[in-house]
N, C-alpha and C positions, 0 to 999 in steps of 0.2 A: 849638681847639673841634672841628673837623671832621675834623683830623689821629686826635683822642685817640678820636674816635668810629670811626675805619678802624680801628685798632687796636684795641679795645675785641671791635669785632665779628671781626675777621680771628682774635683768641684764642679767644674761645667758638666761632667755626666749627671751631678745631684740638681743641679741649676735647670738641665734642660728639662724642657716642658714635655721633652719623647720618652722621659726616663722619671715617672712621678714617683714619691713613694707609697709606699701603702697605703691607703686609706683607713683609720678605725670607725667599724659603723658601730650604731648604738645602739642601745639593747633593746631597743622598741618599744612600744604599746599594743593593748589593743585596740585596736578600731575606733570600736565602742564598747557600751556597758554590756551591751548583749552577748558580745564573744565572751567576755569572762565570765558573765553566766551561766554560756551553755557549757565552755570547757568547763568550769567548776560542778556541773549537774552533771558529764560524764563523767568524769573523773566518780563522783561520790557514788554516783546510782548503776550501780553493776552486778554481775551477777549476784550476790550475796543479799541485793534486794530481792531476786526472784524464788532465788532455790534454796535460800537459807533462811528468812525473815520466816516465811512462813508455816516451816516445820517446826521451827523453835516456838513460834508461837502456838498451834496445836500441841507439843511436846511437854511443853511449861504451863499447860494451865490453860487455853483457848483466850477468852478474854483482857483472862488478870493477868497474864502474861505482860499486858499494857501502862500495868502500873509501875514496876521498876523498871521499863520499858523508856517509860515517859523522867522516873524520877533520873534514871541516867543521864538523857537524851537533854534536862535542863544545869543538871549538876556538873556532868561535864563534857556530856558532847557540843554544845554551843561555847562553853565557855571556851574551851582548847579550840575550837574552829576559828573564833571570833579571835583569839590571841595570835595564832599561824598567821591568818589574812592578813591582818592587821601590823603586823612584822614585815611580811612582805611588803608592803605598802609604803611601810611608811621608810623603811632603810634603801628600797630598790636594789634588792639583793637576794640570791636566792640562799637554800637551807645552810649551807655554810659559812658563808661571808656574814651572816645575816646576824648568827649567832656569833661570831667574830667582833662583830659592831655593836652589839645590843649586851654580850657578857663574855668576854673575851674564855675565861675562865669554864665556861661549857659549852665551846666550839668542838668539843666532842658529840656532843648529841646533833651537831651537822651531818660531820663525817658518818656516825652509826646510822642515822635517819636514809642515807644514802646507799650503803649496802643492803638494807632491807627493802629498798625499790630494787635494788638493783638482783636481789634474788629474787622477787615477786617477778620481774620485767620476764628473767626468766623463766619461771614456774608457770606463771598466766598466760602466758601465748600460749602453750600446750593446750587450754578448753579448746583457743581461740582450731587450734590444726585439729583438734577431735568435733570442731560443731563445724567446721569446713566439708571434711569427711561425709559426717551424716547427709550436710544439705546437698552433696554433689548425690548421694546416693537416693536423695528425694526426688530425682529428676529417672524416674522408673516406672513402667507401668502395673510396677506390683513392688510394694515399698519391702526391698530385701528380709527386712525385721518382722515381717508379718508371717511368716511360714515358715514352714521344716523345712523347707524341698529343697535346699540349697548345699552348696555343696561343704562348705563349714559349718553343715550340723551334724550333731549326732542322734542316733538311736537314740535318746533316751530324751530329746527335746519335743513337747507336747505344747497343740497352736491351744492355750488354757479359752483363750479368745472362740475358740468355738464351739458351743454348745453342744453340737453332732457331733463333733467326735470325742467331747468328755462322757456322751452315753456310750458310744460305740466301744473302750476299750478301758484297761484298768489303765489306772497312772501309775507309773511307777513309784518309789520312794523319794528316787534320785535325779525325778522328771526336772526339766529344766525349760524356759520358755525360750520363744523364737530373737526376742529379743537380746534377752538377758545372752544367749549363743554369740548372735553378730554384734554384740559389747566387748564378750570376753574371746572371741575368737577369729572374727571377721578383723576389726577395727584393731586391738588390741594383740592378737595371739598370744595372749598372756602364759609366762613359763609358773614353772612349779611353785619356784621357791625365790628373793632378791638371791640368792647365790646366781641364777643365771639370765643373765641380760636377753639373751640369746641374738638373734642378727635384730635388721634392720628394719622399719616397715616402712620401707619406700614410699607408698602413699600420701601417709603422714610427713613423710619427710619434706615434701612436696607442698604440701597445705600449710607446714611450719614454716616454708620458704616463702611462700605466699602470705601468710601474715607480714612475715617480718618485710617486707618488700611494703607491701601498704601502710606499715607502720611508721617506715623510714622515709617515706613519701608525705606521709599525715606532718609530719614535722620538722621537715628538713630544710626551712625557709623559717624556721622558729616561728613566733607567736603572729606571721604573716600568715604563714599557711593554717597553722592551730585554729587561729582566728575563725578562719570559713572552713574550715571540715566540719569542723561543729553543731555549724547549720544544720548540717543534716544527721550526722550521725551521732549529736544529742536529741533529736528529737524522733528521729526516724522510729525507733525503737518504742517511743509511745504509743503511737501510731498501730504498729503491731501490737501493743501491749492491749489496745482498745481492741483492735478486732478478736484478738485471742480470749478475752473477758465477753466478749457479746455472744460470742460462739460460746462459751464453755457455760456462761447461764441460761443459756436455751437447750441445754441438753438434759437427757430425763437424769436423774441422780443426782442433779448440782447442787440443789438445795440441802441433800443430806453433808454433803461434802462441804459445804459453807459451814452448817450448824457445825459438823466435828470441829473444822478450822476456831469458831469464836466462843464453841460453848465455855459458859467459865467454868474453871475449879478452885474455888478458893484456895483451899488446902495445899495448892500446890506450894502459894507464897510462903509456905514454913520451909522450903526446901532452899539452903543455900545453892544449889546449884541454878537455880531457877531466877535469880539476881545476876549469877556471874555470868548468865549465858547473855543476859539483857546487858551485861557491860560489855561483854567484850564483843556483840553485834553493833552496839555505838561504835565501836573503836574502828571494827573493821571495816565497816560501812560507811563511815564519815571522811575515812580514810586521815586521821588524824595523828599525829605524831612521825609522820615520814616526809613531811617537808615539801611533798605536794604542793597545798596549801598555799605555803611559803614563796612560794615560783610563782604559784599564779597569782597571786595578787601584788609580787612586782612588777608586772606590768602593768597594772593599775595608775590611772594619775593621781595624784596626790591627794587630792580636793573630793576623792570618790567616796561615797555611802559608805562603805564595808561591812557596818554595824546591820543596816540593815537590809545591805544584799546577805551575810550572814545567818542571819535569823529568817531570812525566806528558804533561802537553799535548804538549812538543816530542816524545818517544816515538810520543803520538797520530797525532801530525801524520805523521812518515817511517814509522809503521806502515798508514794511510789512504791512503798514495804508494804504498808493495809491493801494498799489494793492490787499488787501482785497476789497477795494469797490469796484473792477470790476468783482470778484466772486461773491460778494451779491448782485451786480444791473444789472446783466447782469441776473440774475439767478428771483429778482424780476419783470423786464423788462419781463422775459418770462411769469411770473403770471398774469401780468398787460394785455401781446396780448390774450392770453388765454382765461381771463374774460371778456375781449372787457371793460378794463377799465385804469382809468389814476393812473400810477404808486405810485400819490400822495395817491390815498386812500389804498394802500399794504404797501408801502416803513415804516418799524419801526425800533424803537432802542431798544436796550437794552435785556431784558429778552422776548420784545413782538417779535424780530426778533429772536432772538434763536428758541422758539417755539411756536410761532405763525405762522408767515411769509413764514419763510424757509421753516418748515415741510408743509404748504401748497403746497410751489412751487413743493418740494421735490414728493407730491403724483400724481403730472399732470406727473411726469416727465415717461419713460419707465423703466422696472426695480425700483421703489422706494424705496424697501427695501435695495439696495448695495446703495444707495445715501444717505439713510437716517443713514446708519450705519456710513459712508465716513463724515459725516456731523459731528456727535454726538460725535463720536471718536475724529476730531478735535478737538472740542470744551471742550471735555475733557483732553486731553492733554494740551490745552494754557490755560484751568482754573489749572491743578494739576500744573504745573512749577511753577506760581504765587503763588500756596499756600503754597508748603513744603519750597521754596527759603524765602518765608515770616517768616516761621516757623522756620527756621536755620537762622535769622536773630534772632530772638526772644531770642532763646535758646545762641546763642554764646556772645547776650549780658550780660543775664543773668547769664553763666558760667567766663567770663571776668571780674566779677563784685569780683568773688571768686574763681579764680581761682583752688587756693591750696585745695578747698575742691571738685570743681567741677569735676576736672579732674582727679578724683582718683578712680580706678573699674569703676563700672557700673554707678555710678553717676551722669552722666550726659542723659546716655538713661533712668536712672528714671524720672529724672527734665523734660524729653521732652513726656513721657508716662504720667505724671502726666497732664502736659500743655494741651497734647492733651486728656485725657479725660476729662476736665477739659471745656476747646472748645466742645466737643462732648455735653457733658451732657447743657451748657448752649445753644446749637443750634437745641436743642430739642424740643425747646419752636417755633422755623421757621421750624418745620414739622407738626404742628398739624394743622389743617383747615382755622385757621386764621392767619397761621404763617407765607402770605404772606404781611399783614397787619405791622408785626415787622423787616419781612426782612427789607420793605420798611424806614422804621427809622433807621434803621441801616447802610444803604446807603447812607438813604440822612443826617443823622448828626454826624455820628463817625468817615466816611473819606470825610469829608464836604470839596471845594474846600477852606472854611474861616482857618482854620486849617491848611491846606496845605499853604495857601499864606503866613498865620500869620509866620509857620517856616520854609519858605522863605526868609520872610525878615530876618526876625532874625540872619539865619545861615548864611545869607551875607553880614550882618552889623559884626557881632562879628568875623568874619573869617578875611573882608578886613579893619574893620576900629581897633577893639581890639586886637585883633592876629596880624594881620598887614600883608596885603595884599603881600608887597613884599619879610617876611618873608615865606608866603604859596608858594611865588614862589620859591624863597631859598630851602624851602622842595621838591618842584617838580625836581627843577636843581639836588638835591646830588641823585636824585632816579632816572633820566633817562638822565641828562650827558646835559642836555638845556634848558631855560625858553620858558614855552607856547607863542602862541601869547600875546605882550601885550595888544590886546583887551580884551581878558577874563576877567585880572584881572578887567579895567576901567569897564566892564560890571557887575564885582561882587560887585564892591566899587559904583559905579550911579546909573546904568542902572537897574540891575533886582531891588535893592529894591524899587525903582520910579515904574519901572513898577508895581510890586508887590504889591506896595499900592495902586497906585491908581485899581486896577481890585479889590483889597479887597475893596474902599472904595465904590466901583459899585458895588461889588456880596452882600454888608451890606446895599446899599443903594434902590436895587431892590429887597430886600432878601422878599420873602413871606413863612409864614407857608405852610407845605408839605399838599398836598391833595392825596387821594389815587385815580389813574386814572383820575387824575387833576379834578373832580368833590366831593369825597368824603371828608369833610372835617374830622380832627382826633377830636379826644378830646381835651380836654384842657391836662391832664394828659397825654394822647401820645406827645402832643409838649413839656410837660415838661420832660419826660422823653428824648426826643431828648435833649435838650441842656444840658442835666445833660451828656449826651456821649459825647458832645462837649468840653463842659468846663474841662471834668475830663481828658481829656488831657491838651488842652491849660494853666490851669492854673498852670501844672506843673512848668512852663516855672515863671512865679514871683515869687510862693512859694516855689521853691529850691533856689532860690538867697537870700529870702530875712530868709531861713535858713541857708542858706555858710553863710550869712553876720553876722547873730546871733553868730555862732560857730567860726568863724574866730578873733582871740584875735588882738588887736590895736585898734588905732584909725580910725574912718569912712571911711577917705581917704587912712588907712594904709592894710584895709579889701579889699577897690576896687585893690588898688596896688596888692594883695596878689593873689585875685580873677581872676586877669585880665593878669596874669605869669604863662605861660606855663609852663609844669611841666622840670626839668632837665634832667630827663632821656628819654627826645627825641633822636634818631639817631643825630642829626644835633647840638642838645646842649649838645652831650656826645662830638663830634668832637670836637665843639669849645674850648669847658673845658677842655679837652686836648692837642690840643691847646696854648693855653694858659700854664697850667703846662707846655708844655715844652720849651714856649716863656721863661719862667721864671727862672729855672730851667739854662737855656743860660746865662740869665742877668748873674745870682748870680757871677760864678765867673770874669768875668770882674769889677764885684763890689768888690773881696775880692781881685783881681789886684790892685785897686785903691787904697784899703785902706793901702794894704800893703807897696806901695810907697811913701803913705805919712807920715806910721809911717817911 
């Protein structure tokens, strides 16, 4: 009797409207096409467009660098960009479950790409912490990196931008500039070697915390919040870039800087490193092979014209890189003009451009605080978009693996909070006094060109040869109503894997271990740590292949056949199965009539 009463009580509670069962929320979709376009633009147009492309252009022969760059754009960039975006839109899945449905044998590509996204999320946001500290330092009566009269400056500090100072003193051989001392001694307080991590830089810790809080609230409601935030974060950097471009072009010496940026040197095309740089720039700036495009495309409506969107976004990305070069090199030309030196001595890339070269140029302008604020706000928004869209991709991939669990209540928000907290704690090692050494290990090995090139080869082969290029084109035709240009299909089948394989072979052939500032060699354990990061993402592919082959029943041939067969619940598969059912039903009455006639 007691058991029956407990059962009745339980049944009454389940039926009681005051105790409703948890409701599973849907994945959601972009509210409009603009949100998708702005989110993808925010992801692919980042710091690499501003601080990497212009430097590579001048370093690799100026205007002739566009020849290998455009070749890689149309043979690798656009085909892979379209492939990832359309697969997400077709399957309505994140990067892991997308491959599970398309080609289960290559499921490891999804896991490997998300490991790369996780590493880059930990690493990339450190740049935002540095930029926030520079931004806050810009609100002062005198920019702290413009003079040698600060507590952190050394006796060898020389204000090179002041010609009156240079005339009255003899410059020592080991002289340093105030902007470099601000970066190395005030912001980083960098230690002597990687073996010395030193203490925490608490101002950077707070800036890092601020960056993670902003990223969390940009993504915490999924595409509902992300889609609204990108209206501002993806467009505001363009306004800042336009302001800096106009200001740069009006400075003395700007024309010399632009000539230096674009002056062609055809002999550089014979250097394989130029082609290597062009290829890696496409992979870095287009965010291919890391699953972000798949996640963003999965929130599109099924009939969205992803083909046209991808071509427009790719051209926008490359155009932004080209225009950014004018904004950067016009200012570097001005700085070289003011210091009466060659532009090659002031041109830098990466953090050196954002935190040394450009701040030094800003300090020479009228109203330097205003231009410093504009520049670092642009840097923050360029990095912020890429950071929180990558975070959205990671959360989407995990939630799509267990939608019945994560899409209930606030579990998705709690998962996002857990990821942010863990990434923040892991990133603390990079805001120590020796954190820059660790940052470079992450940057060099975790998101290396080798990993992206390997994923590009495997993705193009799996879709073009295993899943089928014609079937892939059928999917796109079913979504947008027509087939893309045939050249993209042939690129994915032949040209993309061949070019990526050749680039990867060259990358491995000329690979050299990481050196800090190209001088200080890392200890063995630093190099071993870096290779562990690289292998932790790339080994996902063969390990998941072996695991799926082991757990799939049947002979080895049957297992491969099963794992190379797409899921039956994909949209086009459903339509074809339904058409077969209708056709079989239509044939049945005629067969029955024939049987009756025979009787």
